N, C-alpha and C positions, 0 to 999 in steps of 0.2 A: 383669790385663793381657791384652791381646789376643794378644800374642806372648810367651809365657812364657820363651822362650830368647833373646829379644832382649837385647843388652847394656844395662845401666843406666848412664846418663851423669849424674853428679852435677850439681845445679843450681849455677850460679856467679853471683855478684854482683860487679861491678867498679864502683868509685866513687873519687872523690877526697876526701881529708880532710887538712887541714893542709898542703896543697900537694903531697901525695904520692898516687900511685895505690895502691889497695888492692884485693885480690881475696879473696873469701871463697867457700869451697866446702863445702857440707853433705855430709859423708861419715861418718855414724855407723857404729860397729861396727869401725872399723879402728884400728890403732896407728900411731904416727908412723913406725915402722920399715917399715910397709907401703907408704910413698910413695917415689916417685922424682921429684925435681924437677931438671930440666936446662935450661941456657940455651945456645943456639948460634945464631949469625947472626941475632940479634934475635928468636928464637923461644924462648918459655918453654913447656916441656912438663911437664905434671903427669900422672903415671901411677901405677897401683897394680895389683898382682897378689896375690891371696890364695887360697890353697888350704887346705881343711880336710878332715880325715878324722875321722869319729866312729865308734866301735865300741861296740855294746851287746851284752854276752854274757849270756844267760839260760840256765836249765836246758834249755830246749827248742830254742833257736835263737840264732844270732848275726846281728846286723844291722849292716851297715856303710853309712855315708852319706858321700858325697863332695860337696864343694861347691867350685866354682871361680868366682871373680869377678875381673873386671879392667876397667879403663877407661884411657883416655888422652885428655887435652885439650891442645891447643896454641894459644898466643896469640902474636900478633905484638906486641912491645913497641915503643913509640915511642922514638926516638933519645934523648930527654931523660931516660930512666930511667938512674939510676946503678946499673948492674948489680953493681958491687962491694959495694953496701950493701943488696941485697935480703935480706929476712929472712922466714922461714917459721915459723909456730907452729901446733901442733895441740892444741886444747883442747875438751873436751866435744863431740866429733864434728864440729867445724868446723875446716877448714884455713884459716889466715889468712896471706896473703902481702902484705908491705908493700914497695912499690917506690918508693923515694925519687927525686924529680926532681933532676937536677943543679942546683946553685945558679945557674949562668949562665942556666938556662931558667926559673927561678922569676920570676914577674912581680910587681912591686910594684903595689899599688893606687894608682891616680891618680884623684883626684876634682877636678872642676872644674865650676863653674857657668857655663853658657853663656846669655848674654842674647839675647833675640830682637830683631832690628833691623827 
């Protein structure tokens, strides 16, 4: 990396599936307890802070290593998202958030053949 102290921002994919919005974020090396997910005024914020301290003691020296990493991402959710039914899962280094669309906003598929006159 050109700037080794620059914060790392996880990659995010947002897509629709089965009429719902889905967000996936690749964040390997964390535990589900490391995440904080909040919703306020149509904003969904996903953040994490992780601090580690490692100590290695040898006959001749003691080595301590400190590692601190954090990130925060905020997304504006559309009004059709049913906030009460948002679900989050963290499996194999991927955070998955399912954001169901309210029933009244789901569109039914209408098909029609239009003839040319």
